[in-house]
MARPA-139815 format. One record per residue: residue number from 1; residue in three letters; x negated, y, z of N, C-alpha, C in turn. Coordinates in Angstrom, 3 decimals. Each point is the difference from the previous one (the first is absolute). Layout:
// MARPA-139815
fiza|sese|n_xx|n_yy|n_zz|ca_xx|ca_yy|ca_zz|c_xx|c_yy|c_zz
NUM|ALA|X|Y|Z|X|Y|Z|X|Y|Z $
...
***
This chain:
// MARPA-139815
fiza|sese|n_xx|n_yy|n_zz|ca_xx|ca_yy|ca_zz|c_xx|c_yy|c_zz
1|MET|16.791|-1.326|-15.092|1.346|-0.253|0.508|0.509|1.256|0.682 $
2|PHE|1.243|0.343|-0.257|0.604|1.196|0.581|0.671|-0.384|1.308 $
3|VAL|-0.417|0.631|1.094|0.498|-0.353|1.324|0.785|1.162|0.570 $
4|LEU|1.193|-0.266|0.492|0.801|1.028|0.645|-0.343|0.051|1.475 $
5|VAL|-0.205|1.204|0.510|-0.314|0.191|1.403|1.056|0.917|0.595 $
6|LEU|0.666|-0.419|1.060|1.031|0.820|0.622|-0.609|1.253|0.593 $
7|ALA|0.693|1.113|-0.162|-0.497|1.256|0.548|-0.051|-0.097|1.512 $
8|ALA|-1.075|0.528|0.577|-0.150|-0.075|1.450|-0.796|1.192|0.482 $
9|CYS|0.246|0.400|1.236|-0.763|1.077|0.619|-0.494|-0.508|1.339 $
10|PHE|-1.253|0.339|0.346|-0.579|-0.500|1.230|-0.366|1.182|0.886 $
11|VAL|0.440|-0.035|1.250|-0.213|1.119|0.906|-1.374|-0.125|0.632 $
12|LEU|-0.820|1.025|-0.173|-1.358|-0.010|0.528|-0.213|1.235|0.867 $
13|GLY|0.497|-0.035|1.192|-0.264|1.082|0.933|0.530|1.349|-0.448 $
14|GLY|1.064|0.026|-0.801|0.630|1.252|-0.363|-0.574|0.668|-1.226 $
15|GLY|-1.100|-0.516|-0.567|-0.588|0.627|-1.173|0.639|-0.503|-1.269 $
16|LYS|-0.423|0.562|-1.137|0.503|-0.475|-1.276|-0.460|-1.431|-0.228 $
17|THR|0.868|-0.794|-0.577|-0.298|-1.416|-0.159|0.206|-0.424|-1.445 $
18|PRO|-0.702|-1.043|-0.438|0.156|-0.460|-1.377|1.301|-0.754|-0.197 $
19|PHE|0.573|0.124|-1.181|1.178|-0.749|-0.383|-0.398|-1.075|-0.999 $
20|ALA|0.540|-1.199|0.170|-0.137|-1.011|-1.039|1.006|0.337|-1.084 $
21|SER|-0.456|0.198|-1.217|0.887|0.389|-1.083|1.003|-1.103|-0.290 $
22|ALA|1.183|0.398|-0.447|1.077|-0.959|-0.207|-0.341|-1.026|-1.067 $
23|ALA|-0.732|0.397|-1.015|-0.370|-0.942|-1.056|-1.432|0.285|-0.425 $
24|VAL|-0.879|-0.932|0.279|-1.414|0.179|-0.305|-0.501|-1.220|-0.752 $
25|ASP|-0.755|0.239|-1.049|-0.651|-1.098|-0.700|-1.225|-0.400|0.818 $
26|MET|0.197|-0.912|0.952|-1.073|-0.372|0.912|-1.108|-0.792|-0.686 $
27|SER|0.226|-0.416|-1.244|-1.062|-0.707|-0.715|-1.184|0.919|-0.275 $
28|SER|0.236|1.318|0.044|-1.083|0.953|-0.224|-0.631|0.466|1.308 $
29|ILE|0.495|-0.502|1.135|-0.495|0.392|1.316|-0.771|-1.158|0.617 $
30|ASP|-1.192|0.283|0.504|-0.780|-1.022|0.692|0.590|-0.204|1.393 $
31|THR|0.587|-1.164|0.255|0.634|-0.274|1.288|-0.914|-0.772|0.952 $
32|SER|-1.261|-0.132|-0.351|-0.948|-0.692|0.870|-0.364|0.878|1.193 $
33|ILE|-0.299|-0.636|1.144|-0.503|0.728|1.167|-1.489|-0.270|0.203 $
34|GLN|-0.648|-0.580|-1.010|-1.402|-0.391|0.135|-0.891|1.175|0.401 $
35|GLY|0.342|1.203|-0.461|-0.830|1.165|0.281|0.053|0.494|1.427 $
36|ILE|0.937|-0.533|0.829|0.088|0.471|1.391|-0.163|-1.132|1.009 $
37|ILE|-0.276|-1.218|-0.459|-0.220|-1.099|0.940|-1.199|0.328|0.888 $
38|GLY|0.153|-0.261|1.290|-1.089|0.271|0.932|0.505|0.655|1.272 $
39|THR|-0.927|0.546|0.782|0.315|0.601|1.294|-0.184|1.509|-0.070 $
40|TRP|0.965|0.724|0.593|0.033|1.451|-0.057|0.141|0.574|1.406 $
41|SER|-0.578|1.169|0.211|0.122|0.690|1.279|0.716|1.327|-0.215 $
42|GLU|0.915|0.321|0.911|0.754|1.242|-0.132|-0.902|1.195|0.278 $
43|GLY|0.071|0.993|-0.871|-0.836|1.184|0.150|0.753|1.166|0.605 $
44|ASP|-0.746|0.948|0.535|0.541|1.286|0.460|0.920|-0.119|1.210 $
45|VAL|-0.106|-1.078|0.778|0.837|-0.156|1.196|-0.866|-0.497|1.153 $
46|MET|0.497|0.194|1.221|-0.744|-0.425|1.185|0.043|-1.518|0.174 $
47|ASP|1.208|-0.564|0.034|0.157|-1.440|0.211|0.203|-0.684|-1.351 $
48|ALA|-1.096|-0.160|-0.708|0.062|-0.515|-1.371|0.495|-1.440|-0.035 $
49|ARG|0.947|-0.250|-0.885|0.473|-1.356|-0.231|-0.871|-0.680|-1.059 $
50|THR|0.034|-1.322|-0.011|-0.738|-0.778|-0.992|0.994|-0.734|-0.884 $
51|LEU|-0.175|0.153|-1.295|0.892|-0.621|-0.979|-0.777|-1.058|-0.772 $
52|LYS|0.518|-1.213|-0.006|-0.611|-1.077|-0.778|0.946|-0.394|-1.122 $
53|VAL|-0.482|0.115|-1.238|0.782|-0.381|-1.177|-0.487|-1.362|-0.479 $
54|ASN|0.905|-0.959|-0.044|-0.347|-1.375|-0.356|0.271|-0.278|-1.478 $
55|PRO|-0.715|-0.964|-0.590|0.201|-0.301|-1.425|1.397|-0.490|-0.353 $
56|ASP|0.769|-0.502|0.984|1.323|-0.565|-0.285|1.119|1.039|0.109 $
57|TYR|-0.341|1.283|-0.158|0.979|1.094|0.020|0.641|0.176|1.377 $
58|THR|-0.749|-0.287|1.051|0.446|0.281|1.361|-1.001|0.944|0.661 $
59|TYR|0.442|0.622|1.101|-0.907|0.883|0.729|0.175|-0.200|1.498 $
60|GLU|-1.027|0.427|0.749|0.019|-0.015|1.458|-0.450|1.374|0.482 $
61|LEU|0.807|0.626|0.837|-0.309|1.327|0.540|-0.234|-0.131|1.499 $
62|SER|-1.247|0.194|0.421|-0.369|-0.186|1.405|-0.159|1.352|0.687 $
63|TYR|0.513|0.080|1.226|-0.031|1.236|0.767|-1.143|-0.037|1.011 $
64|LYS|-0.610|1.163|0.241|-1.163|0.066|0.878|0.331|-0.474|1.410 $
65|GLY|1.195|0.299|0.479|0.392|-0.402|1.342|0.489|-1.429|0.105 $
66|GLY|0.012|-0.711|-1.130|0.483|-1.374|-0.021|1.276|-0.133|-0.802 $
67|GLY|0.211|-1.163|-0.555|1.191|-0.258|-0.796|-0.277|0.095|-1.486 $
68|THR|0.717|-0.808|-0.757|-0.166|-0.047|-1.454|1.357|-0.152|-0.656 $
69|SER|0.226|0.751|-1.063|1.213|-0.164|-0.796|-0.376|-0.588|-1.353 $
70|PHE|0.963|-0.679|-0.610|-0.261|-0.729|-1.234|1.022|0.389|-1.059 $
71|GLY|-0.373|-0.186|-1.259|0.938|0.305|-1.068|-0.519|-0.442|-1.352 $
72|THR|0.689|0.454|-1.041|-0.329|-0.385|-1.368|-0.244|1.241|-0.852 $
73|ILE|-0.648|-0.217|-1.150|-0.379|1.095|-0.895|0.548|-0.280|-1.391 $
74|ARG|0.497|1.045|-0.653|0.411|-0.097|-1.396|-0.386|1.296|-0.699 $
75|VAL|0.158|0.022|-1.313|-0.373|1.171|-0.792|1.230|0.521|-0.728 $
76|ILE|0.225|1.316|0.073|1.074|0.644|-0.750|-0.614|1.068|-0.900 $
77|ALA|0.829|0.568|-0.880|-0.446|1.089|-0.864|0.991|1.148|0.090 $
78|GLU|-0.508|1.210|0.212|0.826|1.200|0.089|-0.106|0.772|-1.314 $
79|GLU|1.148|0.323|-0.587|0.010|0.690|-1.287|-0.127|1.508|0.187 $
80|HIS|-0.776|0.636|-0.888|-0.156|1.448|-0.011|0.847|0.604|-1.123 $
81|PRO|0.269|1.315|0.052|0.826|0.636|-1.038|-0.530|-0.185|-1.418 $
82|ASP|-1.321|-0.146|-0.149|-0.560|-0.153|-1.344|0.039|-1.444|-0.497 $
83|GLY|0.613|-0.896|0.797|0.114|-1.393|-0.408|-1.122|-0.893|0.479 $
84|SER|-1.039|0.574|0.607|-1.091|-0.812|0.536|0.396|-0.559|1.368 $
85|TYR|-0.807|-0.920|0.516|0.317|-0.648|1.265|-1.203|0.031|0.931 $
86|SER|0.287|0.032|1.303|-1.035|-0.146|1.023|0.291|-1.267|0.795 $
87|PRO|-0.971|-0.907|0.104|0.223|-1.224|0.775|-0.241|0.233|1.490 $
88|TRP|0.737|-0.744|0.821|-0.107|0.095|1.458|-0.029|-1.399|0.605 $
89|PHE|-0.787|-0.145|1.068|0.057|-1.203|0.823|1.072|0.219|1.064 $
90|VAL|0.974|-0.886|0.060|1.074|0.096|0.988|-0.263|-1.022|1.105 $
91|PHE|-0.088|0.478|1.238|-0.242|-0.860|1.159|1.309|-0.141|0.778 $
92|ASP|0.577|-1.199|-0.030|1.244|-0.281|0.713|-0.275|-0.884|1.209 $
93|GLU|0.689|0.287|1.101|-0.097|-0.875|1.159|0.731|-1.304|-0.288 $
94|ASN|-0.236|-1.005|0.836|0.565|-1.322|-0.280|1.523|-0.027|0.017 $
95|ASP|0.630|0.974|0.666|1.465|0.045|0.004|0.557|0.767|-1.197 $
96|GLY|-0.879|0.421|-0.914|0.433|0.714|-1.190|-0.046|1.509|0.122 $
97|THR|-0.205|0.524|1.217|-0.102|1.442|0.199|-1.299|0.521|-0.594 $
98|ASN|0.084|1.118|-0.711|-1.219|0.557|-0.578|-0.836|0.681|1.072 $
99|TRP|-1.300|-0.323|0.029|-0.923|0.690|0.902|-0.551|1.245|-0.681 $
100|THR|-0.574|-0.164|-1.190|-0.547|1.141|-0.723|-0.301|-0.405|-1.435 $
101|CYS|-0.399|0.985|-0.809|-0.482|-0.233|-1.362|-1.345|0.698|-0.151 $
102|PHE|-0.905|-0.634|-0.721|-1.302|0.602|-0.271|-0.184|0.151|-1.503 $
103|ALA|-0.579|1.119|-0.403|-0.268|0.221|-1.421|-0.979|-1.053|-0.513 $
104|LYS|0.305|-0.562|-1.161|-0.857|-1.012|-0.629|-0.914|0.708|-0.994 $
105|THR|-1.284|0.071|0.321|-0.943|0.781|-0.811|-1.146|-0.840|-0.545 $
106|ASP|0.197|-1.310|-0.093|-1.089|-0.878|-0.459|0.022|-0.160|-1.523 $
107|GLU|0.141|1.129|-0.715|0.045|-0.062|-1.454|-1.340|-0.446|-0.574 $
108|ASP|0.086|-0.607|-1.179|-1.186|-0.397|-0.766|-0.922|-0.912|0.799 $
109|GLY|0.602|-0.868|0.810|-0.784|-1.003|0.711|-0.821|0.513|1.158 $
110|ILE|0.326|1.187|0.525|-0.791|0.590|1.078|0.498|-0.499|1.360 $
111|LEU|-0.927|-0.355|0.872|0.331|-0.386|1.369|0.498|1.225|0.757 $
112|GLN|1.181|-0.103|0.616|0.566|1.142|0.717|-0.659|0.137|1.365 $
113|GLU|-0.420|1.223|0.345|-0.748|0.242|1.233|0.827|0.692|1.072 $
114|GLU|1.125|0.640|-0.397|0.842|0.703|0.960|1.466|-0.281|-0.288 $
115|LEU|0.811|0.037|1.046|1.448|-0.148|-0.114|0.650|1.244|0.596 $
116|TRP|0.801|0.696|-0.824|0.756|1.170|0.458|1.484|-0.314|-0.149 $
117|SER|0.777|0.253|1.049|1.411|-0.372|-0.029|0.843|1.057|-0.687 $
118|GLY|1.060|-0.468|-0.669|1.006|0.871|-0.582|-0.567|1.156|-0.783 $
119|GLN|0.763|1.066|-0.084|-0.469|1.211|-0.649|-0.358|1.057|1.036 $
120|ASP|0.093|-0.393|1.289|-0.369|0.921|1.070|-1.343|-0.361|0.622 $
121|GLY|-0.514|-1.205|-0.301|-1.284|-0.412|0.544|-0.010|-0.123|1.507 $
122|ALA|1.152|-0.364|0.594|0.095|-0.077|1.459|-0.932|-1.058|0.574 $
123|PHE|-0.140|-1.131|-0.697|-0.895|-1.063|0.438|-1.204|-0.049|-0.931 $
124|HIS|-1.168|-0.159|0.586|-1.235|-0.057|-0.775|-0.863|-1.132|0.548 $
125|PHE|-0.288|-0.984|-0.846|-0.852|-1.117|0.394|-1.224|-0.041|-0.904 $
126|ILE|-1.140|-0.351|0.591|-1.277|-0.038|-0.707|-0.532|-1.425|0.038 $
127|ARG|-0.444|-0.486|-1.147|-0.528|-1.362|-0.062|-1.210|-0.129|0.924 $
128|CYS|0.002|-1.052|0.804|-1.138|-0.237|0.887|-1.239|-0.319|-0.833 $
129|GLY|-1.144|0.510|0.426|-1.218|-0.061|-0.809|-0.611|-1.376|-0.090 $
130|THR|0.520|-0.819|-0.907|-0.539|-1.345|-0.172|-0.988|-0.086|-1.150 $
131|TYR|-0.091|1.052|-0.816|-0.904|-0.015|-1.144|-0.945|1.194|0.112 $
132|ASP|-1.285|-0.262|0.009|-0.983|1.073|0.108|-1.170|-0.330|-0.918 $
133|TYR|0.157|0.344|-1.269|-1.013|-0.331|-0.999|-0.350|1.228|-0.843 $
134|LYS|-0.031|1.176|0.606|-0.199|1.230|-0.759|-1.427|0.165|-0.511 $
135|HIS|-0.942|-0.763|0.544|-1.402|0.151|-0.376|-0.190|-0.300|-1.488 $
136|PHE|-0.618|0.907|-0.735|-0.289|-0.146|-1.434|1.266|-0.191|-0.840 $
137|SER|1.097|0.612|0.410|1.267|-0.203|-0.712|0.315|1.116|-0.992 $
138|GLU|-0.835|1.036|-0.068|0.347|1.197|-0.758|0.207|-0.262|-1.489 $
139|SER|-0.785|-0.878|-0.597|0.048|-0.182|-1.454|0.909|-1.143|-0.436 $
140|ILE|0.737|-0.610|0.926|0.833|-1.157|-0.322|1.394|0.456|-0.412 $
141|ALA|0.528|-0.594|-1.076|1.366|0.265|-0.467|0.770|-1.316|-0.042 $
142|PRO|1.331|0.036|0.120|0.783|-1.246|-0.011|-0.254|-0.868|-1.226 $
143|LYS|-0.158|0.624|-1.175|-0.194|-0.776|-1.227|-1.303|-0.791|0.013 $
144|ASP|-0.951|0.413|0.842|-1.278|-0.711|0.067|0.167|-1.423|0.519 $
145|TYR|1.073|-0.241|0.741|0.227|-1.333|0.567|0.578|-0.980|-1.018 $
146|LEU|0.649|0.513|-1.043|0.703|-0.871|-0.934|-0.978|-0.844|-0.802 $
147|GLY|0.290|-1.301|-0.103|-0.857|-0.873|-0.783|-0.167|-1.362|0.639 $
148|VAL|-0.941|-0.760|-0.555|-0.319|-1.336|0.498|-1.373|0.053|0.656 $
149|TRP|-0.078|-0.517|1.218|-1.221|0.032|0.793|-0.406|-1.428|0.352 $
150|ALA|-1.303|-0.261|0.076|-0.460|-1.365|0.247|-1.133|-0.029|1.014 $
151|CYS|0.024|-1.075|0.794|-1.096|-0.307|0.920|-0.030|-1.515|0.152 $
152|GLY|-0.975|-0.641|-0.635|-0.079|-1.457|0.057|1.246|-0.654|-0.571 $
153|ARG|0.634|-0.852|0.791|1.200|-0.722|-0.450|1.292|0.755|0.306 $
154|CYS|-0.127|1.244|0.429|1.176|0.785|0.378|0.197|1.165|-0.968 $
155|ASN|1.226|0.164|-0.475|0.356|1.097|-0.895|1.113|0.845|0.615 $
156|ILE|-0.067|1.302|-0.232|1.034|0.928|0.442|0.518|0.759|-1.215 $
157|VAL|1.315|0.004|-0.187|0.631|0.772|-1.068|0.860|1.078|0.654 $
158|ILE|-0.261|1.264|-0.347|0.749|1.124|0.558|0.702|0.720|-1.142 $
159|ASP|1.317|0.140|0.117|0.784|0.648|-1.042|1.003|0.942|0.650 $
160|LYS|0.407|1.021|-0.721|1.029|0.932|0.477|1.319|-0.388|-0.648 $
161|LYS|0.982|-0.346|0.824|1.315|-0.386|-0.488|1.049|0.800|0.753 $
162|GLY|0.651|0.932|-0.709|0.994|0.839|0.651|-0.634|0.848|1.082 $
163|ASN|0.555|-0.080|1.198|-0.488|0.806|1.119|-0.933|-0.797|0.906 $
164|ALA|-0.662|-1.006|-0.551|-0.872|-0.838|0.816|-1.260|-0.376|-0.768 $
165|TYR|-1.047|-0.245|0.754|-1.204|-0.616|-0.538|0.076|-1.481|0.361 $
166|VAL|0.080|-0.844|-1.016|0.138|-1.438|0.224|-1.380|-0.640|-0.075 $
167|VAL|-0.352|-0.722|1.048|-1.316|-0.629|0.095|0.178|-1.512|0.054 $
168|ASP|-0.611|-0.701|-0.952|0.013|-1.462|-0.036|-1.432|-0.499|0.157 $
169|ILE|-0.219|-0.832|1.000|-1.332|-0.526|0.293|0.035|-1.518|-0.115 $
170|THR|-0.943|-0.564|-0.738|-0.085|-1.451|-0.173|-1.387|-0.477|0.405 $
171|TRP|-0.021|-1.030|0.841|-1.263|-0.573|0.461|0.016|-1.493|-0.316 $
172|ALA|-0.845|-0.415|-0.936|-0.020|-1.399|-0.444|-0.876|-0.836|0.922 $
173|ASN|0.600|-1.030|0.597|-0.773|-0.959|0.791|-0.595|-1.087|-0.886 $
174|SER|0.717|-0.309|-1.086|-0.449|-0.989|-0.980|0.793|0.241|-1.274 $
175|ALA|-0.205|-0.854|-0.998|0.748|0.152|-1.248|1.486|-0.249|0.208 $
176|ALA|0.349|-0.746|1.041|1.398|-0.382|0.207|0.662|0.729|1.166 $
177|GLU|-0.770|0.661|0.842|0.569|0.626|1.184|-0.454|1.453|0.112 $
178|HIS|0.939|0.862|0.338|-0.359|1.385|0.260|0.998|0.614|0.978 $
179|ARG|-0.447|1.040|0.656|0.857|0.790|0.891|0.196|1.365|-0.646 $
180|TYR|1.213|0.546|0.101|0.226|1.321|-0.578|0.843|0.865|0.930 $
181|TRP|-0.293|1.287|-0.072|0.677|1.008|0.811|0.689|0.998|-0.930 $
182|THR|1.171|0.469|0.394|0.707|1.046|-0.728|0.368|1.104|0.978 $
183|TYR|-0.452|1.214|-0.304|0.254|1.146|0.867|0.718|1.102|-0.782 $
184|SER|1.048|0.560|0.587|0.610|1.228|-0.513|-0.586|1.151|0.805 $
185|CYS|-0.717|0.897|-0.682|-0.828|0.984|0.706|0.401|1.436|-0.311 $
186|ARG|-0.518|0.893|0.813|0.105|1.436|-0.212|-1.402|0.606|0.048 $
187|TYR|-0.137|1.164|-0.624|-1.296|0.687|-0.019|-0.056|1.014|1.131 $
188|ASP|-0.983|-0.147|0.876|-0.230|0.937|1.097|-0.916|1.103|-0.527 $
189|LYS|0.594|1.135|-0.375|-0.785|1.060|-0.644|-0.958|0.680|0.966 $
190|ASP|0.287|-0.038|1.306|-0.902|0.619|0.966|-1.317|-0.758|0.118 $
191|ASN|0.065|-1.319|-0.161|-1.195|-0.832|0.131|-0.460|-0.600|-1.322 $
192|ALA|0.770|0.241|-1.082|-0.328|-0.532|-1.327|-0.157|-1.515|0.033 $
193|VAL|0.972|-0.669|0.628|0.018|-1.459|0.044|1.397|-0.489|-0.367 $
194|ILE|0.090|-1.258|-0.390|1.287|-0.636|-0.274|0.361|-0.877|1.194 $
195|VAL|1.241|0.137|0.466|0.413|-0.617|1.258|1.254|-0.840|-0.201 $
196|CYS|-0.007|-1.209|0.543|1.230|-0.772|0.169|0.275|-0.055|1.496 $
197|PRO|0.984|0.766|0.498|0.255|0.032|1.439|0.749|-1.222|0.522 $
198|GLY|0.506|-0.845|-0.883|0.736|-1.193|0.416|0.607|-0.686|-1.204 $
199|ASN|0.560|-1.189|0.206|0.676|-0.749|-1.065|-0.948|-0.713|-0.949 $
200|GLY|-1.297|-0.024|0.295|-0.927|-0.718|-0.864|0.267|-1.498|0.027 $
201|ILE|-0.008|-0.623|-1.178|0.334|-1.428|-0.123|-1.250|-0.795|-0.355 $
202|CYS|-0.193|-1.114|0.688|-1.124|-0.895|-0.275|0.539|-1.401|-0.270 $
203|ASN|-0.430|-0.601|-1.112|0.430|-1.346|-0.375|-1.199|-0.856|-0.376 $
204|ASP|0.120|-1.295|0.228|-0.952|-0.984|-0.506|0.625|-0.712|-1.189 $
205|CYS|-0.790|-0.184|-1.058|0.505|-0.623|-1.219|-0.864|-1.200|-0.374 $
206|ILE|0.655|-1.101|-0.360|-0.673|-1.200|-0.495|0.529|-0.302|-1.393 $
207|VAL|-0.912|-0.194|-0.951|0.368|-0.372|-1.365|-0.360|-1.473|-0.197 $
208|TYR|1.004|-0.818|-0.303|-0.212|-1.438|-0.147|-0.414|-0.350|-1.428 $
209|GLU|-0.463|-1.229|-0.174|-0.499|-0.430|-1.305|1.080|0.047|-1.076 $
210|ASN|1.264|-0.148|0.399|1.094|0.051|-0.976|0.417|1.430|-0.343 $
211|GLY|-0.711|0.986|0.563|0.283|1.397|-0.298|0.976|0.667|0.942 $
212|LYS|0.656|-0.773|0.850|0.948|0.581|0.943|-0.745|0.681|1.147 $
213|GLU|0.663|0.997|0.579|-0.591|0.753|1.098|0.892|-0.076|1.234 $
214|SER|-0.622|0.095|1.148|0.750|0.115|1.256|-0.577|1.154|0.800 $
215|ASP|0.887|0.870|0.471|-0.404|1.151|0.801|0.464|-0.190|1.437 $
216|THR|-0.867|0.323|0.936|0.336|-0.047|1.419|-0.245|1.370|0.603 $
217|ASN|1.045|0.577|0.587|-0.160|1.311|0.607|-0.798|-0.105|1.291 $
218|VAL|-1.033|0.825|0.113|-0.829|0.037|1.207|0.542|1.045|0.970 $
219|TYR|0.303|1.186|-0.515|0.652|1.034|0.806|0.586|1.065|-0.921 $
220|SER|0.890|0.819|0.565|0.650|1.074|-0.763|-0.032|1.321|0.758 $
221|ASP|-0.940|0.121|0.924|-0.097|1.227|0.801|-1.423|0.555|-0.014 $
222|GLY|-0.673|-0.162|-1.126|-1.372|0.471|-0.095|-0.098|1.496|-0.229 $
223|SER|-1.168|0.543|0.248|-0.282|1.412|-0.271|-1.470|0.123|-0.372 $
224|CYS|-0.323|1.063|-0.724|-1.384|0.147|-0.445|-0.296|1.451|-0.340 $
225|VAL|-1.286|0.286|-0.150|-0.482|1.280|-0.513|-1.029|-0.309|-1.081 $
226|LEU|0.101|0.678|-1.137|-0.981|-0.116|-1.074|-0.759|1.314|-0.085 $
227|ILE|-1.330|-0.092|0.076|-0.849|1.187|0.101|-0.981|0.012|-1.166 $
228|LEU|0.067|1.035|-0.829|-0.911|0.148|-1.130|-0.985|1.124|0.294 $
229|ARG|-1.279|-0.338|0.030|-1.050|0.988|0.214|-1.203|-0.360|-0.876 $
230|ASN|-0.489|0.980|-0.746|-1.195|-0.181|-0.831|0.126|-1.194|-0.947 $
231|GLY|1.200|-0.191|-0.553|0.208|-1.058|-0.977|0.202|-1.381|0.577 $
232|VAL|-0.020|-0.129|1.318|0.165|-1.294|0.663|1.322|-0.015|0.757 $
233|LEU|0.792|-1.048|-0.220|1.296|-0.151|0.662|-0.128|-0.990|1.153 $
234|LYS|0.515|0.384|1.162|0.024|-0.899|1.153|1.442|-0.277|0.400 $
235|TRP|0.232|-1.236|0.393|1.330|-0.472|0.392|-0.008|-0.271|1.500 $
236|VAL|0.711|0.834|0.752|0.116|-0.185|1.450|1.325|-0.709|0.265 $
237|ASP|-0.077|-1.289|0.235|1.178|-0.819|0.268|0.302|0.069|1.491 $
238|ARG|1.122|0.631|0.356|0.316|0.216|1.412|0.754|-1.161|0.635 $
239|LYS|0.234|-1.051|-0.766|0.698|-1.170|0.545|-0.994|-1.060|0.469 $
240|ASP|-0.876|-0.450|-0.910|-0.954|-1.044|0.389|-1.421|0.291|-0.468 $
241|ASN|-0.260|1.273|-0.362|-1.355|0.453|-0.320|-0.628|-0.779|-1.151 $
242|ALA|0.824|-0.367|-0.980|-0.488|-0.844|-1.097|-1.054|0.692|-0.850 $
243|GLY|0.075|1.327|-0.126|-0.919|0.696|-0.895|-1.256|0.535|0.652 $
244|ALA|-0.325|-0.483|1.188|-1.150|0.531|0.736|-1.291|-0.146|-0.799 $
245|ASP|-0.788|1.081|-0.046|-1.339|0.022|-0.606|0.002|-0.213|-1.510 $
246|MET|1.161|0.078|-0.641|0.057|-0.166|-1.447|-0.033|1.365|-0.681 $
247|GLU|-0.690|0.078|-1.136|-0.068|1.221|-0.788|0.419|-0.324|-1.430 $
248|PHE|1.021|0.703|-0.487|0.572|-0.278|-1.313|-0.431|1.073|-1.001 $
249|LEU|-0.306|-0.443|-1.208|-0.352|0.902|-1.091|1.059|-0.098|-1.089 $
250|LYS|0.282|1.127|-0.650|1.026|0.014|-1.046|-0.527|-0.702|-1.251 $
251|VAL|0.798|-0.940|-0.503|-0.375|-0.731|-1.210|0.920|0.325|-1.166 $
252|GLN|1.130|0.659|0.298|0.929|0.360|-1.075|0.889|1.139|0.462 $
253|ALA|0.131|1.027|-0.833|0.926|1.095|0.281|1.366|-0.346|-0.567 $
254|LEU|1.045|0.621|0.560|1.355|-0.264|-0.475|0.496|1.072|-0.950 $
255|GLY|-0.834|0.979|-0.289|0.336|0.992|-1.008|1.032|1.003|0.413 $
256|LYS|0.117|0.288|1.311|0.977|0.982|0.470|-0.710|1.206|0.571 $
***
């Protein structure tokens, strides 16, 4: 779908700022904020602020001396002379005033680790260290995660779709009942793990004798880490620890 975006300029401390192009085919731009969900600390300053990016496209900016400001996040695309585009995260305050823009660099499903504002880099935020799995990570590549994994009655399917790694987990309680999780993930290249920082969905499903199904949502704010080491996949469920002590082995590759 071809989407028109009104031209706009955002003032970021006097430096050069990105423009939203007047007409951009946004269908070719990943407008998800999944790659930056989480908590960030401001770098290179004395009184560092803390930035929390929420899955619902809102943010909270907390000041060291006290006080918090709130706002919303959207994605724009800036056109270059050669016809290519650069995506930006736009952070607007709740009254509509622009606070800043950060370069969107989570290409190819990569978890973004730093936020640099505008084209002047006046603001710099660093993701707080919530993932530390570098041990034995040297030989792991993103494609190694793709496929179907099994452990007992639980199966994990990992596929690459667009700018995300989509993870579907099914745990059968019986022939008629199962619980399933769906995660939109990014690849943390520093730790060689797949991460869902938020928005994970968990549902319970019942299949009746007449073939009809009923789904009940358990939660929609789950998060997880998938860790592949020495051919064994582990699922760290950060919501209710469902995958504790489980080890998954690949039973089918997806051919990518």
